[in-house]
Each structure stands twice: as C-alpha cells, then as structure tokens.
C-alpha positions in Angstrom: 87.5 85.5 78.9 91.3 84.7 81.5 92.5 82.5 79.4 91.3 84.6 76.4 92.8 87.2 77.6 95.7 85.4 78.1 96.3 83.8 74.8 95.3 87.4 73.0 98.8 88.9 74.5 100.6 85.7 73.6 101.0 84.0 76.9 101.8 80.2 76.1 101.2 77.2 78.2 105.4 77.5 79.5 106.8 80.9 81.6 108.2 82.8 79.2 112.1 83.7 79.6 112.6 86.8 81.9 113.5 89.9 80.4 116.9 91.3 80.8 117.4 94.3 83.2 117.1 97.5 81.0 114.7 99.6 78.9 113.4 96.8 76.8 113.4 93.4 76.8 115.5 91.0 73.8 114.4 91.6 70.4 113.8 95.6 70.9 110.2 95.2 70.4 109.4 95.3 73.7 108.0 97.8 76.0 110.7 99.8 78.5 110.4 98.5 82.3 107.4 100.7 84.2 109.1 103.9 84.4 107.7 105.2 87.4 109.1 102.0 89.3 112.3 102.3 88.1 112.0 106.2 89.0 110.5 105.2 92.8 112.4 102.3 93.7 116.0 104.5 94.7 116.8 107.6 94.4 120.3 105.8 93.2 118.7 104.9 90.6 119.0 100.9 91.2 117.2 99.1 88.2 114.5 96.5 89.7 115.6 93.0 89.2 113.7 90.1 87.5 112.8 86.6 88.6 112.2 83.9 86.2 109.7 81.8 89.2 111.0 78.3 87.4 109.3 77.3 90.9 105.9 78.6 90.4 104.7 76.8 87.0 100.9 78.2 87.6 101.5 81.9 86.5 102.3 82.7 83.4 103.6 86.1 83.8 107.3 87.0 84.9 108.1 89.3 88.0 110.7 91.4 89.7 111.4 92.8 93.0 111.8 96.9 93.1 114.7 97.4 94.7 115.2 100.3 97.9 116.0 101.0 101.4 112.3 98.9 101.9 111.8 94.8 100.6 108.2 95.0 98.9 107.3 91.8 97.8 107.7 90.7 94.4 105.6 92.4 91.7 104.3 91.2 88.1 106.0 92.5 85.0 103.6 93.7 82.9 105.3 96.0 81.3 107.1 94.0 78.8 104.0 93.8 76.7 105.0 93.8 72.5 102.6 96.1 70.3 100.4 93.2 69.0 99.6 92.3 72.1 97.8 95.3 73.2 96.4 96.0 70.0 94.5 92.6 70.8 93.7 93.7 74.1 91.9 96.4 73.2 90.5 95.4 69.9 89.1 92.6 70.4 88.2 92.7 74.4 88.1 96.2 75.9 87.4 98.9 73.7 86.1 97.1 71.0 83.8 99.8 67.8 83.1 102.1 71.0 82.9 105.4 70.7 85.1 107.8 72.8 82.0 108.9 75.0 81.6 105.1 75.8 85.3 104.6 76.8 84.9 104.5 80.4 81.9 102.5 80.3 83.4 99.4 78.2 86.4 99.6 80.2 84.1 99.1 83.4 82.8 96.1 81.5 85.9 94.6 81.1 87.2 94.9 84.4 84.1 93.6 86.0 84.6 90.3 83.7 88.1 89.9 84.7 89.1 91.6 87.7 89.9 89.7 91.1 87.1 92.1 93.3 88.9 91.4 96.3 91.7 90.0 97.9 94.8 90.4 96.4 97.6 93.0 97.5 99.1 95.9 95.6 102.0 98.7 95.7 100.5 102.0 95.4 103.4 104.4 93.5 103.2 107.8 93.3 106.2 110.3 92.4 106.6 110.8 96.3 106.5 107.2 97.8 105.5 103.6 97.3 103.2 101.9 100.1 102.0 98.4 99.9 98.2 98.0 100.2 95.3 95.2 100.8 92.5 95.7 98.2 89.1 94.9 99.3 86.5 95.6 96.7 86.6 97.5 93.2 84.2 100.4 91.8 84.6 99.7 88.4 82.2 102.5 87.2 84.8 104.8 88.9 87.8 103.0 87.9 89.0 102.5 91.3 90.0 100.0 94.2 89.1 100.1 97.7 92.1 99.5 99.7 93.6 99.4 103.3 96.8 99.9 104.2 98.9 96.4 105.3 99.8 95.4 108.8 102.9 95.7 109.0 103.2 99.3 106.9 105.5 99.1 104.5 106.2 102.5 102.9 108.8 103.8 100.9 109.1 107.7 101.1 111.6 109.7 98.8 110.7 113.2 101.0 111.9 112.9 103.8 109.2 115.0 105.5 106.4 112.4 104.0 105.8 109.5 106.8 103.4 106.8 107.1 101.4 109.2 108.9 101.0 111.4 106.0 100.1 108.8 104.2 97.1 107.6 106.0 96.3 110.5 106.4 95.8 111.2 102.6 93.9 107.2 102.1 91.6 109.0 104.2 90.9 112.3 102.2 90.5 109.8 99.2 88.0 108.1 101.2 90.4 104.7 100.9 89.5 104.5 97.4 92.8 104.6 94.9 92.9 104.8 91.0 93.4 101.5 89.6 96.5 102.5 87.0 98.1 104.2 90.2 98.3 100.1 91.9 100.9 97.5 90.7 99.6 93.8 91.9 102.1 92.1 93.8 103.4 88.6 92.3 100.9 85.3 92.9 102.8 82.2 92.1 99.3 80.4 91.1 98.6 82.6 88.3 95.0 83.4 90.0 95.7 86.7 89.3 97.7 86.8 86.3 94.3 88.0 84.4 94.2 91.1 87.1 97.7 92.2 86.9 97.0 92.7 83.0 94.1 93.7 83.1 95.7 96.8 85.2 98.3 97.1 82.7 96.2 97.5 79.9 93.9 100.3 81.7 97.6 102.0 83.1 99.0 102.1 79.7 96.0 103.5 77.9 95.5 106.4 80.0 99.0 106.9 80.5 99.9 106.8 77.3 96.4 106.8 74.3 93.7 108.6 76.2 93.7 112.5 75.7 91.6 114.5 78.1 89.6 116.1 75.4 88.8 113.1 73.4 85.3 112.8 75.3 84.3 116.0 73.2 85.9 114.6 69.7 82.8 113.8 67.2 81.7 110.4 67.9 81.1 109.1 64.3 83.8 106.9 64.0 85.1 104.2 65.9 87.2 105.6 68.6 89.9 102.5 68.3 90.6 102.9 64.3 90.3 107.0 64.6 92.6 107.0 68.1 93.9 104.1 69.6 95.2 102.4 66.9 97.3 105.5 65.7 98.7 106.3 68.4 99.8 102.8 70.0 101.7 102.7 66.7 102.9 106.1 67.4 104.2 105.0 71.2 105.7 101.6 69.8 107.5 103.6 66.6 108.9 106.1 69.2 110.1 103.7 71.7 112.1 101.4 68.7 113.9 104.5 67.7 111.4 104.2 64.1 110.4 108.2 64.5 112.9 111.3 63.7 114.4 112.1 67.2 112.9 115.8 65.9 109.7 115.3 65.4 109.6 113.6 68.6 110.2 116.2 70.5 108.1 118.1 68.5 105.1 115.8 68.9 106.2 116.1 72.9 106.0 119.7 72.7 102.5 120.2 70.8 100.9 117.7 73.4 102.3 119.6 76.1 101.3 123.0 74.5 97.4 120.8 73.6 96.8 120.0 77.2 97.7 123.3 78.6 95.2 125.0 76.0 92.6 122.7 76.8 93.1 123.1 80.4 92.5 127.2 79.9 89.6 126.4 77.5 88.3 124.3 80.4 88.7 127.1 83.4 87.4 130.1 80.8 84.1 127.7 80.1 83.1 127.1 83.5 84.0 130.8 84.5 81.4 132.0 81.9 78.9 130.2 83.6 79.3 131.8 86.5 78.6 135.3 84.5 75.4 137.4 84.4 74.3 137.2 80.9 74.9 139.9 78.3 77.7 141.3 80.4 80.8 142.8 79.2 82.8 140.0 81.3 81.0 137.5 79.0 81.2 139.1 76.1 85.5 139.1 76.2 85.6 135.6 77.6 83.6 134.4 74.5 86.0 135.9 72.3 88.9 134.8 74.6 87.3 131.3 74.8 87.2 131.3 70.5 90.3 132.0 70.3 91.4 129.0 72.5 89.2 126.9 70.7 91.2 127.7 67.4 94.6 127.4 69.0 93.3 124.0 70.3 92.0 123.0 67.0 94.9 123.6 65.2 97.5 122.0 67.9 94.9 118.7 67.6 95.3 118.2 63.8 98.9 119.0 64.3 98.7 115.9 66.5 97.2 114.1 64.2 99.2 114.6 61.3 101.9 112.8 62.8 99.9 110.2 64.9 98.6 109.2 61.3 101.4 106.7 59.9 100.6 107.8 56.4 100.8 111.6 57.0 103.9 111.5 59.4 106.7 110.5 56.6 105.6 114.0 54.8 105.2 116.0 57.9 108.6 115.0 58.7 110.0 115.7 55.1 108.1 118.9 55.6 109.9 119.8 58.6 112.8 118.8 57.7 113.0 120.5 54.6 112.4 124.0 56.2 115.8 124.2 57.7 117.4 127.8 56.3 120.7 128.0 54.8 123.5 130.4 56.1 124.6 131.7 53.4 127.9 133.3 53.0 130.0 133.9 55.9 129.6 137.5 56.5 133.3 138.2 56.1 133.2 136.9 52.8 135.8 134.4 53.3 135.7 130.6 52.5 137.0 128.3 54.9 138.6 125.2 54.2 137.0 122.1 57.6 139.7 119.3 58.5 138.0 116.4 59.8 140.5 114.0 62.1 139.9 111.7 64.9 143.4 112.7 65.2 146.3 115.0 63.4 149.6 113.8 63.4 152.8 115.2 61.6 153.1 113.2 58.1 148.6 113.4 57.3 149.3 117.6 58.4 152.0 117.2 55.7 150.1 115.3 52.6 147.2 117.9 53.3 149.4 120.5 52.8 151.2 119.4 49.4 148.0 117.6 48.1 144.9 120.4 49.1 145.7 122.6 51.0 148.8 124.9 49.1 147.6 126.4 46.3 149.9 128.5 43.4 151.3 131.7 43.6 149.6 134.8 44.5 146.3 133.1 45.9 145.0 134.3 48.8 145.4 132.3 52.3 142.5 130.5 53.3 141.8 129.9 56.8 141.9 126.6 57.7 139.7 124.9 60.9 140.1 121.5 62.8 137.1 118.9 63.6 137.2 115.9 65.6 134.5 114.5 63.6 132.1 115.1 60.7 128.9 116.4 62.1 130.0 119.4 63.8 132.5 120.2 60.3 129.1 120.5 58.3 127.5 122.0 60.8 130.2 124.6 61.4 129.8 125.8 57.2 128.9 128.6 55.1 128.2 128.6 51.7 131.5 127.6 49.2 132.9 126.1 52.3 135.4 122.8 51.7 135.4 119.6 54.0 138.3 117.5 54.0 137.5 114.2 55.8 140.9 112.2 56.5 141.0 108.7 56.5 139.0 107.1 59.8 136.2 105.2 61.0 133.6 108.4 62.2 130.3 107.4 64.5 127.4 109.8 64.4 124.3 110.3 65.9 121.5 112.1 64.5 120.9 113.5 60.9 123.8 115.4 58.6 122.2 118.6 57.1 124.0 120.1 54.6 122.3 123.9 53.9 124.4 125.3 51.8 126.5 124.7 48.8 129.7 123.0 50.1 132.2 120.7 49.2 132.4 117.1 51.4 135.3 115.2 50.4 137.1 112.2 51.7 140.8 112.5 51.3 141.9 109.0 50.3 139.9 105.8 49.2 135.9 105.7 49.9 136.7 102.2 52.1 138.9 104.4 54.4 137.1 107.1 55.2 133.9 105.9 56.9 131.0 107.2 58.5 128.7 105.0 59.9 125.1 106.1 61.7 123.6 105.2 64.9 120.2 106.0 65.6 117.4 104.4 63.7 114.9 107.0 63.6 116.6 110.2 61.5 117.6 110.5 58.1 121.6 110.0 57.6 122.0 112.8 55.1 119.8 115.5 54.4 120.7 117.8 51.2 119.0 121.1 50.3 121.7 123.4 49.4 121.9 124.5 45.7 124.9 122.7 44.9 126.1 120.3 47.1 129.4 117.6 46.2 130.3 114.7 48.2 132.9 112.3 47.0 135.5 109.4 48.1 134.2 107.8 51.6 131.6 105.7 52.3 128.1 105.8 54.2 127.4 102.9 56.5 124.2 102.9 58.2 122.8 100.4 60.7 119.0 99.2 61.6 117.2 102.3 60.1 114.3 103.4 59.5 114.6 106.6 57.2 116.6 106.9 54.2 120.5 107.3 53.9 120.2 110.2 51.8 117.3 112.5 51.0 117.7 115.4 48.7 115.1 117.9 48.9 116.0 120.6 46.7 119.2 121.8 45.1 121.8 119.8 42.6 123.8 117.1 44.8 126.6 115.0 43.1 127.9 111.8 44.5 131.1 110.6 43.1 133.0 108.0 44.4 130.9 107.1 47.2 129.7 103.9 48.7 126.3 103.6 50.3 125.6 100.9 52.2 122.0 101.1 53.8 119.3 99.1 54.9 116.4 101.5 53.5 115.6 103.3 51.1 119.0 104.8 50.0 118.6 107.5 47.9 115.5 109.8 47.3 115.2 112.6 45.1 112.4 114.9 46.0 110.4 116.8 43.5 112.4 120.0 42.1 115.3 118.4 43.3 118.5 116.9 41.2 120.7 114.0 41.7 123.9 113.3 39.6 125.5 109.7 41.2 129.0 109.0 39.5 131.2 105.9 39.6 129.7 105.0 43.1 128.4 101.8 44.5 124.4 101.5 46.3 123.7 98.4 48.6 121.1 96.9 50.9 118.9 99.1 50.8 114.8 97.2 52.1 113.0 99.1 49.6 114.7 100.9 46.5 118.2 102.3 46.2 117.0 105.1 44.7 113.6 106.7 44.9 113.0 109.3 41.9 109.9 111.7 42.5 107.6 113.4 40.1 109.9 116.6 38.9 113.1 115.6 39.8 116.3 115.3 37.7 118.7 112.1 38.1 121.6 111.4 36.6 123.2 107.9 37.4 126.1 107.0 35.2 129.1 104.1 35.8 127.4 103.3 39.5 126.4 99.9 40.9 122.9 99.5 42.6 122.7 96.0 43.9 121.2 93.8 46.6 118.0 96.2 47.2 114.9 95.3 47.0 114.3 97.1 44.1 117.1 98.8 42.1 115.6 102.5 40.7 111.8 103.6 41.4 110.6 106.0 39.4 107.0 107.2 41.5 103.8 108.4 40.0 104.2 111.4 37.9 101.1 111.5 35.1 99.5 114.1 37.9 99.0 116.9 36.0 100.1 118.7 39.0 103.6 117.5 38.7 106.0 117.8 35.9 107.5 114.8 34.2 111.2 113.7 35.5 114.3 113.8 33.9 116.1 110.8 34.1 119.2 109.4 32.7 120.9 105.9 33.1 124.2 105.5 31.4 126.3 102.4 31.9 125.4 101.0 35.3 125.1 97.6 36.5 122.0 97.3 38.2 122.0 93.5 39.5 121.1 91.2 42.5 118.0 93.0 43.1 115.0 91.3 45.3 112.4 92.8 42.4 113.2 94.7 39.3 115.9 96.6 37.9 113.6 99.9 37.5 109.9 99.9 38.5 107.7 102.2 37.3 104.6 103.2 39.8 101.8 105.0 38.2 97.8 105.1 39.6 94.9 103.3 38.0 92.9 106.0 38.0 94.8 107.3 35.1 95.2 104.7 33.2 91.1 104.6 33.5 90.6 108.2 32.2 92.6 107.5 29.1 90.5 104.4 28.3 87.3 106.7 29.2 88.6 109.2 26.6 89.5 106.6 24.2 85.5 105.6 23.9 87.2 102.0 24.0 88.3 102.7 20.1 91.2 101.5 20.1 93.5 99.3 22.4 95.2 100.7 25.4 99.1 101.5 24.0 100.3 101.6 27.6 100.9 98.5 29.7 98.2 96.8 30.6 96.9 97.0 33.8 97.5 94.8 36.3 95.6 93.9 40.0 95.8 96.6 42.6 99.5 96.6 44.4 100.9 93.8 42.0 103.7 94.0 39.0 102.7 92.4 35.9 103.8 88.5 36.1 105.5 88.6 32.8 106.5 92.2 30.8 106.3 92.4 27.6 109.3 91.0 25.8 110.7 93.3 22.8 111.0 90.4 19.7 114.2 90.4 17.7 113.3 92.9 15.0 111.2 95.4 16.9 114.3 95.7 19.4 115.0 99.2 17.5 111.8 100.3 17.3 111.4 102.0 21.0 115.1 103.3 20.7 113.7 105.5 17.5 110.1 106.5 19.0 111.8 107.6 21.7 114.9 109.8 19.7 111.6 111.5 18.3 110.5 112.6 21.8 114.0 113.5 23.3 114.7 110.1 24.0 117.5 108.4 23.7 119.0 104.4 24.1 122.2 103.8 22.3 122.4 100.3 21.0 123.8 97.7 23.5 125.5 94.0 23.4 122.3 92.0 23.0 122.2 91.4 27.1 121.5 94.7 27.8 119.6 96.2 24.9 116.7 94.1 26.3 116.4 96.2 29.6 117.3 99.4 28.2 114.9 99.6 25.2 112.1 98.1 28.2 112.7 101.2 30.5 112.6 103.7 27.6 109.7 102.5 25.7 107.7 102.3 28.9 108.7 106.0 30.1 107.3 107.3 26.7 104.3 105.3 26.9 103.4 107.1 30.6 104.6 110.0 28.7 101.9 109.7 25.9 99.4 109.3 28.4 100.4 112.1 30.9 99.8 114.5 26.8 96.8 113.2 26.2 95.4 113.6 30.0 96.2 117.1 29.3 94.8 118.1 26.3 91.4 116.4 27.3 91.3 118.5 29.9 92.0 121.6 28.1 89.5 120.7 25.7 87.2 120.3 28.1 88.3 124.0 29.3 87.4 125.0 25.3 90.8 125.4 24.3 90.7 123.7 21.3 94.4 124.5 20.2 97.2 123.6 22.4 100.9 124.9 21.6 102.6 121.8 21.5 105.5 123.4 22.8 103.7 124.4 26.1 102.3 120.7 25.9 106.0 119.3 26.6 107.1 119.2 30.1 110.7 118.8 29.2 111.5 114.9 29.6 114.7 113.9 28.7 115.9 109.5 29.1 119.1 108.6 28.3 119.1 104.7 28.7 122.2 103.1 27.8 124.4 100.4 27.9 123.3 99.4 30.9 123.4 95.9 32.5 120.7 94.5 34.7 121.5 91.0 35.5 120.2 88.7 37.8 117.0 90.8 39.3 114.4 88.4 40.8 111.9 89.8 38.5 113.5 91.0 35.6 114.9 94.1 34.5 111.6 96.5 34.3 108.4 96.1 36.3 105.0 98.7 36.4 103.5 98.8 39.9 100.0 100.4 39.5 98.1 101.8 43.2 
C-alpha cells in the first residue's frame, strides 16, 4: 500500500526538486504552501524555507523549516500535490465508491493500512500556537492521535498570555487526543514516514476543502466521490490556478459561509425541538422556522452545486455577469468625453483639441474628464459618453464591463494603443450595451481562461482593432449582435468567433487566423431558438488548426428528421459522423455544380456571390450547409405542428429570418479544410 500510494501521487524513485518559496511551486499547477504554517510561522510574515534533502535519499518528499522565534525541526512539505495526485489518492485508495455516510469508515480503514501507529513526532498547529508533540497511539475510528508533549517542550505562542502551561492544560482537557488534520509530521530522511505524512495531508485537505458538514444528510444513492469530491476538487484547483472569474469565486465563498451559518441554525433548532413538549405552541413555531431554514439551506446548496459543477459553472457565471445593470443617461443629461493617457503633455493635448475635441461653430461645450487607465474611464461612463484612449501600453486587472451605449476609440494606430489583460479568471471585455462601438486599439490577453470579448446583448461594433487572445476569441450570445470590420483576431485556443443561436454576426474585411477553429456556429436546430443571421464578406480565414468554419449540430435532430421521413428517401443534410468527430472528408462540389448551392441559397434569402475559383469552394460549402440545416429545422417545426393538429402552417410564420451572406472570403491553409460539421 505504501509504494502504491507514493506511486499514485507521482513520486518517483528520485527525490523531487524542492518547490520554490511562495504561494505555488514552479509551473503554477501545484497547491499553495500550507497556509496555516505560513500564518503561524512568524508575526512578521516570514515564509518557511525549503530543503532539498540531497543527503537523505531515502525520503521521496521535500521538507521545509518553519521560521520563527522557536527552532522547530524540519517538517514534511506535502502541500505541493497536484490535482491528479489528490484525485488518484481519493478515488483509488481512500474513498473509492463509498457513500457520504461511509466516509469516516473508509478513511479510518485507509489510515490503518498506511499510518504509523506510534513513535513519530509532529507539530500541533492552531491559530494561537504551535507546539511539538510525540504520537504514542492513533484512534483510527475517531481520526485522532494520542500525544504527549516533548521534553524539552518546544512551543511558540502568538498571544502573549498563552503560555506552555496553558498548552498542557488544554491538552489534558482534550484527553491527550488531537485531530490528525491539526498535526504536521516532523521530517524523517529515512523515508519510513513518507506514507504517514501523505496520509495525514490527504485527511487534512479533505476536511478543509472538500467535506461539508451537511454531506452526511445528503441522499446516499450516488457515489460520493463522483457527486461531491471530484467537482469540489476540480473547483479548488481551478480557483488556485485563477481559472474561475474572481466575482464567481467571491460569490462561492459567500454562499459557502451562508450555508454553514444556516445549517448551524438548523441544527440548533432541531436540537431544541427534541426538548419541547409535544403539541406545544413553542414546538409549532419552531417547526415553521425549521421548514423555512430547511428551504433556505436547500436553495443555498443548489447554488453551490451550480458553481461546483464544471459544466454549469460557465453558464452560472454568464448569467451573473449579464445581469449587470446599465446606468442610463447622466442625471444632468450631459454627455462627457473621457481622455485616457498615462501622461498628458501639451503636444498631445493640442492634437486632441484639433482632431477630436473641437467642434463646429455654435456647438455646445463638452465636458472632458481625464483618466490614467481605461478601466476607470469606462467605469465612469454613462449613456452616450465617449472614451478616447491615447497611445500607450495599459495593463488592466479584472474585466472591462460595458453596460451602456458608449464609444471606445483609440487615438492613433491599433499597435500604438495596447490594452493588456492580466489575471486568467475573468473575461477581458463584456459588452451588454444597446450600441457599443470599439475602434483603433489592440487587446492582448495572456494565459487566460475566459474569452477576450463577450457580447451578451445589444449591438457591438468592432472596427480596425487587433484581438490577440489565448482562449475563445469573440463570443456572440443569443439575441446579441456583432459587427466586426477591418480587424484581426488571432491566437484563440478555441474558436476565433463563437456564434450562438438567435444572434447576428457580420464579419467583413477581417482576418481570423492561428486559432483552433476559425468560426464556430453553435447548434441552432432546437425549436426554441431562432436561426442566427450570419454575414461573412471578404474575410481571410487562414492558418487555423481545424476548420475555417464549423457548424455544431445535435445528432438527435438528424435522427428525428430521418424518422419523420420514414426512410423513404436519403437524408439531404450532411451525413452523421461518429459522436464528437468531424467528417474525414467534406463533400466537395464538382465543377458543374458549383453554382447550384448559390442558386438554392438565393431562393431562401441566402446570398453567395461568386468569386475566384480558390475562394468559391469554401463560400459555397458554408452556404449550402447552413441552408441544409435551415431546412431540417423547418421540417422539424412542421412535424411538431402537425402532431398538435395544425395541418396548415403559414410559410411567413415558419420563416425564422435566416440571412446568410457568404462571399469573397479566402480560406487558406486551414488544417482540416474550409468547412466542417461537428455532431454531439
């Protein structure tokens, strides 16, 4: 078991390099150095030092020395474990397929197999003091160790009145028994205590970050590891690695604190009910209060689960962000021009007055406000304001949220006005204003998780901009509209542009390149969504890893169409591919048939103007596939109306307003071709 556990956490035969001092080891994926020890090391905030232990090849774990007034011995450094190491330990060795009510039993069985029952030393750590103790026995069922103070006694207190004698009295009150998660094992270079240190680390981490006091009262039909441990563990590391928006992290911690408080109140009330006389008025009142607390507790738990679930977390975050309210017009009714410059000099001010601020004769004076960074300027905006960003390199922390109709323009060339985002957890730019205009600037996002630009609603126009991103580029949500002109988008690890059902997207004279996919059109066959309006004119979509344009469709609707036709004729839509795979070969239009998709498209309000031979193939492929998908949706709607007894459907009522203009685009050097279909 010892060797398996060490192998399960990725510890090889050679001693690992010691982690760098600081919140996380090199690479950014490891967990922080144990916070309690850091906080308790010194009132001056000294950081613990690490030791490489090259002279002790027997141990596979690093160690560190907590710095402070008291010279404690070296301790095992176990807070550096990676996600997959903890995941493997909990799934394979500790919890397996246990239920919530069996967690303590399974944990005790695990500890009996790997924990040394006596003969090792540890530091008992609390928020008030640290003291060195010796373990004489372990109560595995209670997850506690029987200890005694070492001789001489090593103790460091953060409260002047709490002395070593107070520690002895406290230990006697506890019956010399301490929770294992409060013990930090003293380093042993022989390697004999490696498994003990790791086992206690797993117990400590579980009860600090995974276990909830109400878990035992949850239903036990499902595997506790799958239902609770895995999503909470993933969330912990996503937060640790800045992969969750900061606002959502704050919401989660607030909800967790509220849930703990409500649960304690519920337990206290339930205990008081057992002491009440039956049918008494106090019992009736308490029952009503108990039902209210229970209802509130369930609502809070559901909100926590939404954030813990990695599939629902993004949806929850999106809804949270999209509910930001617009300010509307300024109470005075006046519009303001905001000037952003890191340093304003007379020459720049004169140029601004000449080119941007001076108006014609008879025009009213405009109020001008000056800012040192774009984020503060946008935060100060009301409806109709204008933000002019002067040349410079601006670094922003947090998301830029644009909720009102404003103009954000750079004064100069895009490469001269650079706005760089730091912090991976938040979206770079959120737009929800009715009419937002962004022009002449460059947005740079490094090592990010959320997209560079998300349009939740309203119309956003992006002109003469450069979007340099590392995740999803631009996301156009349902009912939102994007107009992008003469701009350049590159570097997305997902799609350069994601088009959601019911949205409007117009791209012209722009470049989308070096992304995983160029443009991704989300499923719009569901009858609850309107078709998107897509216009792609004179764009260059090149050097993308996958396809230039990808259409995402659900397999279920293709199956429904086939069933409706009864197999009488071959499905005219694209042939279904295996789940999660795009077709190996796209249907290539033959020479004499190249004009046919465009003609069929024209009859349906779809336009595909001819272009050079190298461009025509990709343009017609996009149009024909979108038209085929549109026909599938129409057939599904007619079938469902027929099932409801509506035998005649008005064609104008059935029309969903699809308009696709795909013309004169160039699809070059895309890894899988110009167009593909993804079935899910």
